[in-house]
C-alpha positions as CSV (number, residue, x, y, z in Angstrom):
1,M,-1.7,11.8,24.0
2,L,-5.3,11.6,22.7
3,V,-6.2,9.0,25.4
4,E,-4.7,11.2,28.2
5,L,-6.5,14.3,26.9
6,V,-9.9,12.5,26.9
7,R,-9.1,11.2,30.4
8,V,-8.4,14.7,31.7
9,A,-11.6,16.0,30.3
10,V,-13.7,13.1,31.7
11,V,-12.0,13.4,35.1
12,G,-12.9,17.1,35.1
13,V,-16.5,16.4,34.3
14,F,-16.8,13.5,36.9
15,T,-15.0,15.6,39.6
16,A,-17.4,18.4,39.1
17,A,-20.4,16.0,39.1
18,G,-19.1,14.3,42.3
19,Y,-18.7,17.6,44.0
20,A,-22.2,18.8,43.0
21,F,-23.8,15.5,43.9
22,S,-22.2,15.4,47.4
23,R,-23.3,19.0,48.1
24,E,-26.8,18.0,47.3
25,I,-27.1,14.9,49.5
26,V,-25.0,16.0,52.6
27,D,-24.9,19.0,54.9
28,E,-22.9,21.8,53.4
29,I,-20.8,22.1,56.6
30,D,-19.6,18.5,56.3
31,S,-16.6,19.2,54.2
32,S,-15.1,15.8,54.6
33,R,-18.1,14.1,52.8
34,V,-18.0,16.7,50.1
35,L,-14.3,16.0,49.7
36,L,-15.0,12.3,49.6
37,G,-17.7,12.7,46.9
38,T,-15.3,14.8,44.9
39,V,-12.5,12.3,45.1
40,L,-14.8,9.4,44.2
41,G,-16.0,11.3,41.2
42,S,-12.3,11.9,40.1
43,A,-11.5,8.2,40.6
44,I,-14.5,7.1,38.6
45,G,-13.7,9.7,35.9
46,Y,-10.1,8.4,35.7
47,V,-11.3,4.8,35.0
48,V,-14.1,5.8,32.6
49,G,-11.9,8.4,30.9
50,G,-9.2,5.7,30.2
51,V,-11.7,3.3,28.7
52,L,-13.4,6.0,26.7
53,G,-10.1,7.5,25.6
54,R,-8.8,4.1,24.3
55,R,-12.1,3.5,22.4
56,I,-11.9,7.0,20.8
57,G,-8.2,6.5,20.0
58,A,-9.0,3.2,18.2
59,A,-11.9,4.8,16.3
60,V,-9.6,7.7,15.3
61,G,-7.0,5.3,14.1
62,V,-9.5,3.4,11.9
63,A,-10.8,6.7,10.5
64,E,-7.2,7.8,9.8
65,R,-6.4,4.6,7.9
66,R,-9.7,4.9,5.9
67,I,-9.0,8.5,5.0
68,A,-5.4,7.7,4.1
69,A,-6.6,4.9,1.8
70,L,-9.1,7.4,0.1
71,A,-7.9,9.3,-2.9
72,G,-7.8,13.0,-2.7
73,A,-10.0,13.3,-5.7
74,D,-12.6,11.0,-4.1
75,L,-12.5,13.0,-0.9
76,V,-13.1,16.4,-2.6
77,A,-15.7,15.2,-5.1
78,G,-17.4,13.1,-2.4
79,A,-17.7,16.0,0.0
80,M,-19.2,18.1,-2.8
81,G,-21.7,15.4,-3.6
82,L,-22.6,14.9,0.1
83,V,-23.3,18.6,0.6
84,A,-25.3,18.9,-2.6
85,G,-27.3,15.8,-1.9
86,G,-28.0,17.0,1.6
87,L,-29.3,20.3,0.4
88,V,-31.5,18.7,-2.2
89,G,-32.9,16.4,0.5
90,I,-33.7,19.4,2.7
91,V,-35.5,21.2,-0.2
92,L,-37.5,18.0,-1.0
93,G,-38.3,17.3,2.6
94,L,-39.5,20.8,3.6
95,P,-43.1,19.9,3.0
96,L,-42.8,17.3,5.7
97,M,-42.7,20.2,8.2
98,L,-46.4,20.6,7.5
99,V,-47.2,17.2,9.0
100,P,-49.4,17.7,12.1
101,D,-47.0,15.5,14.2
102,R,-43.8,17.6,14.1
103,V,-41.7,14.9,15.6
104,V,-42.6,12.4,12.9
105,G,-42.1,15.1,10.2
106,I,-38.6,15.9,11.5
107,A,-37.6,12.2,11.7
108,I,-38.7,11.6,8.1
109,L,-36.9,14.8,7.0
110,W,-33.7,13.5,8.5
111,L,-34.2,10.2,6.7
112,V,-34.6,12.0,3.4
113,V,-31.5,14.1,3.9
114,I,-29.4,11.1,4.9
115,V,-30.5,9.1,1.8
116,S,-30.1,12.0,-0.6
117,G,-26.7,12.9,0.9
118,S,-25.5,9.3,0.5
119,L,-26.8,9.1,-3.0
120,G,-25.0,12.4,-3.8
121,Y,-21.8,11.1,-2.4
122,R,-21.9,7.9,-4.5
123,I,-22.8,9.8,-7.7
124,A,-20.0,12.3,-7.1
125,I,-17.4,9.5,-6.6
126,A,-18.5,7.8,-9.8
127,K,-18.3,11.1,-11.8
128,R,-15.5,12.7,-9.8
129,E,-13.4,13.6,-12.9
130,D,-16.2,15.5,-14.6
131,I,-17.3,17.2,-11.4
132,L,-13.8,18.4,-10.6
133,Q,-13.2,19.7,-14.1
134,L,-16.4,21.7,-13.9
135,F,-14.8,23.6,-11.0
136,G,-11.5,24.0,-12.8
137,L,-9.7,21.4,-10.7
138,T,-7.3,18.8,-12.1
139,F,-8.2,15.2,-11.5
140,R,-4.9,13.6,-12.3
141,T,-2.7,15.4,-9.8
142,R,0.9,14.3,-9.5
143,A,2.0,13.1,-6.0
144,A,5.7,13.4,-6.2
145,D,6.4,11.0,-3.3
146,L,3.7,8.5,-3.9
147,R,4.6,5.2,-5.7
148,V,2.6,2.1,-6.3
149,L,4.4,-1.3,-6.2
150,D,3.4,-4.0,-8.6
151,T,4.1,-7.7,-8.3
152,S,7.2,-7.7,-10.6
153,A,8.8,-5.0,-8.4
154,I,8.3,-7.1,-5.4
155,L,9.9,-10.0,-7.2
156,N,12.9,-7.9,-8.2
157,A,15.9,-9.2,-6.1
158,R,17.4,-5.7,-5.8
159,L,14.3,-3.8,-4.6
160,L,15.6,-3.4,-1.0
161,D,19.0,-2.2,-2.3
162,Y,17.3,0.5,-4.5
163,V,15.3,1.7,-1.5
164,R,18.4,1.7,0.8
165,A,20.3,3.7,-1.8
166,G,17.5,6.3,-2.0
167,L,16.7,5.5,-5.6
168,I,13.2,4.7,-4.5
169,R,11.8,6.8,-1.7
170,G,8.7,8.5,-0.5
171,T,5.4,6.6,0.3
172,L,5.0,3.1,-1.2
173,L,1.5,2.0,-1.8
174,L,1.1,-1.8,-1.5
175,P,-2.3,-2.9,-3.0
176,G,-3.9,-5.9,-1.4
177,F,-4.4,-7.6,-4.8
178,V,-0.6,-7.2,-5.5
179,L,0.3,-8.7,-2.1
180,E,-2.1,-11.6,-2.7
181,E,-0.5,-12.3,-6.1
182,A,3.0,-12.2,-4.6
183,Q,1.9,-14.6,-1.8
184,G,0.5,-17.0,-4.4
185,I,3.8,-17.0,-6.3
186,A,5.6,-17.5,-2.9
187,D,3.6,-20.7,-2.5
188,S,4.0,-21.9,-6.1
189,A,5.8,-25.0,-7.4
190,D,8.3,-23.0,-9.5
191,H,11.5,-23.0,-7.4
192,V,13.0,-19.8,-8.9
193,R,9.8,-17.7,-8.8
194,R,9.0,-19.0,-5.3
195,R,12.4,-18.0,-4.0
196,R,12.1,-14.6,-5.6
197,A,8.7,-14.0,-4.2
198,R,9.7,-15.0,-0.7
199,H,12.8,-12.8,-0.9
200,G,10.6,-9.9,-2.1
201,L,8.2,-10.3,0.8
202,E,11.1,-10.3,3.2
203,A,12.4,-7.1,1.5
204,L,9.1,-5.4,2.1
205,A,9.2,-6.4,5.7
206,A,12.7,-5.0,6.0
207,I,11.7,-1.7,4.4
208,R,8.9,-1.3,6.9
209,R,11.0,-2.5,9.8
210,E,13.9,-0.2,9.0
211,E,11.5,2.7,8.2
212,L,13.3,3.3,4.9
213,C,9.9,4.3,3.3
214,D,6.4,4.7,4.5
215,V,4.7,1.5,3.3
216,R,0.9,1.8,3.2
217,T,-1.5,-1.0,2.2
218,V,-4.4,-0.2,0.0
219,E,-7.6,-2.2,0.5
220,K,-9.5,-1.0,-2.6
221,T,-9.9,-3.9,-5.0
222,Y,-11.2,-2.3,-8.3
223,P,-13.5,-5.2,-9.1
224,E,-14.3,-3.6,-12.4
225,F,-10.9,-4.8,-13.7
226,A,-9.9,-8.5,-14.0
227,E,-6.2,-8.1,-14.5
228,V,-3.8,-7.0,-11.7
229,D,-1.9,-4.7,-14.1
230,A,-5.1,-2.9,-14.9
231,K,-5.9,-2.5,-11.2
232,V,-2.4,-1.1,-10.6
233,I,-2.9,1.5,-13.3
234,A,-6.3,2.4,-12.0
235,L,-4.8,3.0,-8.5
236,A,-1.9,5.0,-9.9
237,R,-4.3,7.2,-11.9
238,E,-6.6,7.7,-9.0
239,R,-3.9,8.7,-6.5
240,G,-1.7,10.6,-9.0
241,A,1.1,8.2,-8.1
242,A,4.0,6.7,-10.0
243,I,4.3,3.0,-10.7
244,V,7.3,1.0,-9.6
245,T,7.6,-2.1,-11.8
246,D,9.9,-4.4,-13.6
247,D,7.3,-5.3,-16.3
248,G,8.1,-3.6,-19.6
249,A,4.6,-4.1,-21.0
250,L,2.9,-2.5,-18.0
251,A,5.4,0.4,-18.1
252,Q,4.5,1.1,-21.7
253,V,0.7,1.0,-21.1
254,A,1.1,3.3,-18.1
255,E,3.3,5.8,-19.8
256,L,0.8,6.0,-22.7
257,Q,-1.8,7.1,-20.1
258,G,0.5,9.8,-18.8
259,I,1.5,7.9,-15.6
260,E,5.1,8.2,-14.4
261,V,6.9,4.9,-14.2
262,V,10.0,3.8,-12.4
263,L,11.1,0.8,-14.5
264,L,13.6,-1.2,-12.4
265,R,15.3,-2.7,-15.3
266,R,16.2,0.8,-16.5
267,V,17.6,1.6,-13.1
268,A,19.6,-1.7,-13.2
269,T,20.9,-0.8,-16.7
270,A,22.1,2.6,-15.5
271,L,23.8,1.2,-12.4
272,R,25.2,-2.1,-13.6
273,P,28.9,-2.4,-14.1
274,A,30.0,-2.9,-17.7
275,V,30.5,-6.6,-18.5
276,L,32.6,-7.1,-21.6
277,P,33.1,-10.2,-23.7
278,G,36.0,-12.2,-22.3
279,E,35.2,-11.3,-18.7
280,Q,34.5,-14.1,-16.2
281,I,31.4,-14.0,-14.0
282,R,29.9,-16.4,-11.4
283,L,26.3,-17.3,-11.1
284,E,23.8,-20.1,-10.2
285,L,22.2,-21.9,-13.1
286,A,18.5,-22.0,-12.5
287,R,17.0,-23.8,-15.5
288,E,17.6,-25.2,-19.0
289,G,17.8,-22.9,-22.0
290,R,15.8,-23.2,-25.3
291,E,18.6,-25.0,-27.1
292,P,19.9,-28.4,-26.0
293,G,22.7,-28.3,-23.5
294,Q,22.1,-24.7,-22.4
295,G,21.9,-23.6,-18.8
296,V,20.3,-20.3,-17.8
297,G,21.1,-18.2,-14.8
298,Y,20.6,-14.6,-13.6
299,L,22.9,-12.0,-12.3
300,D,22.0,-10.0,-9.1
301,D,20.4,-7.2,-11.3
302,G,18.2,-9.7,-13.1
303,T,20.3,-10.0,-16.3
304,M,19.8,-13.3,-18.0
305,V,22.9,-15.3,-18.8
306,V,22.8,-18.3,-21.2
307,V,25.7,-20.7,-20.7
308,E,26.5,-23.1,-23.4
309,Q,27.0,-26.8,-22.6
310,A,26.0,-26.3,-19.0
311,A,22.7,-28.2,-18.7
312,A,24.3,-30.7,-16.4
313,E,25.3,-28.0,-13.9
314,I,21.7,-26.7,-13.3
315,G,21.3,-26.0,-9.6
316,R,25.0,-25.4,-9.2
317,H,27.1,-22.2,-9.0
318,V,29.5,-22.0,-11.9
319,D,32.1,-19.7,-13.3
320,A,31.5,-18.6,-16.9
321,V,33.3,-16.5,-19.5
322,V,31.2,-14.0,-21.5
323,N,31.2,-14.6,-25.2
324,R,28.8,-11.9,-26.4
325,I,26.2,-9.5,-25.3
326,V,22.8,-9.1,-27.0
327,Q,20.5,-6.1,-26.4
328,T,16.9,-7.1,-26.5
329,P,13.7,-5.0,-26.0
330,G,13.5,-6.5,-22.5
331,G,17.1,-5.7,-21.6
332,R,20.5,-7.3,-22.0
333,M,21.3,-11.0,-22.4
334,L,24.7,-12.5,-21.9
335,F,25.9,-15.6,-23.7
336,A,28.8,-17.4,-22.1
337,R,30.7,-20.7,-21.9
338,L,31.9,-22.6,-18.8
339,A,35.3,-21.5,-17.6
340,D,38.0,-24.0,-16.7
341,G,37.2,-25.4,-13.3
342,A,33.8,-23.7,-13.5
343,V,32.0,-25.6,-10.8
344,T,32.7,-24.1,-7.4
345,P,32.9,-26.0,-4.1
346,E,29.6,-24.6,-2.9
347,S,27.8,-26.0,-5.9
348,A,25.8,-28.8,-4.3
349,P,22.5,-29.3,-6.2
350,A,19.9,-26.9,-4.9
351,R,17.2,-28.6,-2.9
352,E,13.6,-27.6,-2.7
353,E,12.8,-25.2,0.1
354,G,10.7,-26.4,2.9
355,A,7.1,-25.5,2.8
C-alpha cells in the first residue's frame, strides 16, 4: 500500500511536470504533442515512483524494526534528551549568528545543535530511570503480553504444546544472545542436550510459522553483563516483560527484582497427571545415574526418572514400575525398577544424529 501511494504521488508530479514542459516547448495549439508530453511524464513517474516507493518501504520497514526493538522507556527518555540537548545547542550557538559570513555561522550552528542533541539523547538513555521519575513516570512498566524467552525455555520439550494450549501467549521476545546459546547447544557433543536444543529451535520455527505468537528477535546485546541470565533479566526489566524459563535459579533472582516469571516446571507440575507408586510408565533411558547400575530417563514434561539396575538399557525404550516419588527443590523425581519384559521392540540403541 505504501509503495502504491508513493507511486501515485510521483506519477501526479511527473504528469504535471510533463504537461508543463510540453506546453513550454511546443505550440499551444498542438494538443497532440502536449498530450504526448503528459503521457511520457506519467510513464516516467510510474517507473520512478515504483523504485522510490520500494526504497521508502524498505526504509520504513527497517525503522519499524528498530523502533520495535527499542524499549518504551528508552524512546520517551531519549526524546526528552534529544529535545533538551537541541535547545541547549541553540542557546550555545546563538553567538554564531554574529559571524560576518551568515552561511558559515548557520552551518556551524547546525553542527552544534546536532552534537548537543546526540549527547543529550545518550545521556537521557543512560539515566532514563532517574529522568522519568523526575516527571512522575514509572520506569518499570508492566507489559502484560510481553515475554522474554531464555535458553532453558527453548530447551523445554513441551514449549510448543504450552503455546498451542494458550498457556503462553502474547509477544515472545527472542534475544540474539539466547538464540546463539541455543544454537551452540544444538551443535554440542552431548546427545541429549543437542536433541533438546534442535527440538526447541524447531518449536520456535513452528510457533512463528503457525502464527501462534508474535515472535520478535531482539538485537540488543547488553555487553555490560557477561552471563546470559543477567542479560535476560536486564532485557525483561527494560521492557517491563515477563520471563519464560525453566531455570529455577534464574526465576528466583528475577522474582526478587520484581519481574514476573513463567516457570515452565511449575506449569508442568500443575498439568501433569498424577503418577503413583506401583504404576507403570514407558520412557527412553538417556544416561547413567549416580549410583552403579542406575539408568536415567525423562518423561515428556521433563520429570527425571531413575531406574534401578537399568544401566545396560541406556539408549533404549523401557517399561518401568514406579517405586517412590521424591519432591526436590527442582521438582519431582521418580524412582523405578524395570518391569517384566521392560525392553520394547523399538529399543534399538540410539545412534548419534547426523551433523
